[in-house]
N, C-alpha and C positions, 0 to 999 in steps of 0.2 A: 624546574617545572614547579617543584614544591614552595619555591621562594614565590612564584607567581600567584600560586593558590593563597598562600599566607597573605600577600599585599592585597589580593581580590577580597578575602575575607575581612581584612583590616578596614578596607575602604567600605565595604557593605556595612559594616557595624558602624562606621563613622557616620554613613548615611542615616542609618536607624536612629542613632542617637541625636542628631541634628534634627531629623523629623519628629522625634518624640519631644524634644525641647520646643521646637516651634509650636507643635499641636498643643502643648502644655501651656505655653504662653498664650496662646489665642483663647483657649478656654477659661484661663484665668482672667484675661482682659475682658472677655465676653461676660463673666460673672461679675466681675468688678463693675462695668457699666451697668448691670441690670439693678445693683443696689443704688448706685451713685447718680443715676441719670437725672433724677429731678430735684437735686439738692440746689440747683441754682434758681429753680422756682420759688422755693421757700424763702430765700435770703432776700432781704430789702434791697432796693436799689433805687438810686437818686441820680436825677440831672443836676449839674451844677450850672448855675446861670453866672457867666463870666462878668457880667455888669454889676449885679447886686452881691454877688458871691453867696447867694443863698442856695440852698439845696431844694429843688423841687422833686417831690415824690414821683416815681415812676408809675404810670398807670399799668394795668395788665390785661393781657389778651383776652381774659374771661369778662373783663369789664365792658359795659356798652360802648360801642364806637362813639368818639366826639369829633372827628374828622371823617371827610370822604375817602381820601386817599393817603397812605403812608408810604415813603420811599425809603428802603432801608439799604445802606451802603456800607459795606465792610471795607475797612482800610487798614492796610498794613504797610508801613513805610512808604506812604503816598503823599509825601510833601509836595512833590513837583508835578504829579499827574492829577491830583485831587482838585485844585483850584478851577482849571479849565472845564472839568464835569461839573463841578457845583455851580458855576457861573451859568453854563448853558442849562442845567436843570432847573435852577431857582428863576432864571429869566422866563423860561417856559411855563413853569407853574404860576409864576405872578400874571402873565399875559392871560392865562386861562382863569385865574380868579378875577381878574378885572373885568372879564367878559360874562362871567357867570358867578354870581353871589353864592351859589350854592356849592360851588368848587372850593372846598378847604382842604388844606394839605399840611403835612409836615414832613421833614426830611430828617431820618435818623443816621448820624454817621457813627458807626462803631468802630473805635480804634482798638485794633487787635494787637496791642502791645507794642506799637511802633517805637523804634529806636531813634527817628529823626524827628522833624517838625510837623508831623501830621496833627498831633493835638493842638498846636498852636494855630495852624490853618485852619482846622475845624472850629475852633473857638471864635476866630475872626469872623467866620460866617454866622455864628450864634450873635455876635455883638451887631452885626450888620442887619440882621433880619428877625431878632427877637427869639427868645427861648421857647416861644408857643409854635414857631414855625421851623426852626432848626434846633435840633438837640444832639448831643453828644454823649455816648456811652463809653466809658474807658474799661477795658477788660483788665487792665494792669499788665499782664503778661500775654504772650502770644498763645493762643487756644486753637486757632485754625479758621479758615474762612466758615466753615459750617457752623462753628459755635457762635461766631461773630453775628451771622445772619440770624441764627436761632434767637440769641440774646435781643436782637433788634425786634424781631417778630414778636417776641413774648412782650414787648413794652411798648408797641405801636397802638395808636388810636384810631386807625383808618377802618372803614368799612371794607375797602379792598387795600391790599398791601403788595407792593412791588419791590422785589430786589433786584439791583442792578450794580455793576462793577463800578469801582472808582476811577477806572481809566477811561470811561466815556466811550467803550468800542461800539456799544449800540446807542443810537441817538434817542434821547429821551423821549421825543414825539412819537416814537414806535410804540409807546405804552397805550396809545390811541387803538393800535390794531387789537391789542389783547384785550383792552377794555371793551370794545364793541363787541367782539366775539364773546366775553364773558356775559355782557348784558344780554346780547341775543339769546344764549343758553338759558340765563336766567328767566328771562321772559317766558320761554317756551316750558320751563319746568313750572313756573308759577301759574301760567296759563292751564297746564295740565291739572294742577292742584285745585284751582279755583273751579274747574269743572267737576271735580270730585266732591268738593265739600261746600260749593256755592258761594264761597266767601272771595273777596277781591282785595287786591293789594299785596304787595310783598316787600320784605325789606333784602336789600343786597347782601347784607352782611350776614344774613341768616341761612344762606342756600350755599353749600360747598362746592366750590369749582376751582380748578387750578389750570392756568394758562402758561404754556412753557414756549418762551421765544426760541425760535430755532434758525441754525444756520446751515441746516441740511441742504437747501436749494444752492448754497454756495460752494458745496464740497468739492466739485470738480475744479473749479478755479482756485480753491485753497490748496488743493494737492499740487498744483503746478507752482504755487508760489510760497508756500509754507515751508519751513526748514524739515529736513527729512526725518529727524527724530520726532518732531511734533505730528507728521504724517503716521510714522510707526506706532507712536503712542495712541494716537486716535483710532487707527484702525484695530490694534489689539485691544484697546479699552472697550470699543464696540462689541467685540465678541465676548469679553468677560461679562459686560454689562447685560448682554441677553441671557447669558446663563445665570447671572445673580437676581435679575429684577424681572426677565422676560421681555417680550415685544411690547411696543405701544408708543414709545417716543423714541424718535430716531436721535435726536440730539439732545441728551440729558444734561450736558455740560455748559450750555449756554447760559451765562450769568444773569439773564433777563427773564423773570418768573414773576407772575402774579396770582394772589390767591385771594379769595373772599375772607373776610374774618372767620366764618365758621369752618372753612378748610384749613385755614391756619392754625386755629385753635386744635384741631385734632393733630395734624402733622407735627407742628413744633413742640408740643408737649411730649411728643413721643420720640422724635427723631433722636439718635444716639451718636451718629457718626459725625466727627468734628472738623474734618479737613476736606479734601477734594472730592471725596465720593459721596458726601451727604445729599447731592442730587439724585443720585441713584437710589438711596434709601427714600428720597420723597416719591419717586415713581412708585417703588414697592409699597409705600404706605397707602398712597393714593389707591392702588389696586386692593388693598385691604379693607379700606374704608368704602369703596365704591365711590370715591369722589370722581366725577368727570373730568377728564383731562384733554384739554385742548394743545396741539401744537400749530404755532402760528410763525409764518416766516418774517424775519426782522432783518433790517440793514445792519451790517457788522463789518467792522474794519479793525485789522490787527494793529494793536498800539505798541510801541517799543517799551519794553520794561516787564514783560511777562514774567510771572514767578513760576510758571510751568516749565520744567526741564527733565533731563534724564532721571535725576535723582528722585523726581515726583513718582516714578513708575513703581518702586517698591512700597511706597506710602499706599498708592492707589490699590495695589494688589493686597496689601495687608488689610486695608479696610473693607474691601469687598469680601474678602475670605472671613472677616470677623463678622460681618452682616449676615452671611450665609450661616455661619456656625451660631450666632446669637438668636436667629428667628427660627431656625430649623430644629434647634435643640429645645426650643421654648424657653430659653434662659432670657431672652428679651421678650417680654410680655406687652402686649398693646393695650393701652387704656381706651376703651371705647366711651 
């Protein structure tokens, strides 16, 4: 009996040690990100023109918009899936630009430290379409999807900015669904402001709005066809998200999201999470800033080659815990 008590005491002590180490690591990382969050903003960034080999200075999100829309595509080892998605995307954008001269666009491909031919594929599209319409940002090493999107957003030129995945799981023409809802909300806001101050006219870029593409309407079908571990991950993740960011958006993880320039400026100069859970932090920050959030159903199909797997679960839980600690302890301060 005494031996059992000794084993139990040792086991309890081990649990306390592990928990203490985990909490210490979490607070250290939260503190580190508090000080280092905006270093990437201050460092100069350049696009490389593969035709002339000249470096083109990156604009910044605080600058006035130069395009109507920017599409930000994070890419990590997407040599094989990226071409089909880019062909479809650029074909759609060119057709809209041909029909409407005011429709100007850019596609920003952010290579998140790929080890395959992603960089080569991306630069091929720059050569075909010019560095004014297609640009590549190289992160050098892998930072995570959240960091790749943040970097692209910070150097985009659009009045509205759309993030979308490199696999083409959501059809690019679904951006019109988000775009129309954003325009309708902005018109309503602008109309109310005009009534107050008697002024007319508005700029889309100046009114903060966020639109989240959603696959929530496909959930029942997805449960029947998706692999068991992805269903388990999805259900568990939804519960943890409710605890971390609260209700409001049913599908935080769809990679199809649109922001006005004003909204992106507030969100992506504050966001700290670098990998899978940055979407949850976006929802949290939208609530903190009072940015209107729209959730809009989009068409979506599962494309082979997903990078979400069972090993993603610990990283997701770590990031959500880190976010909770960072904001609730006020280590992470929001710049208004």
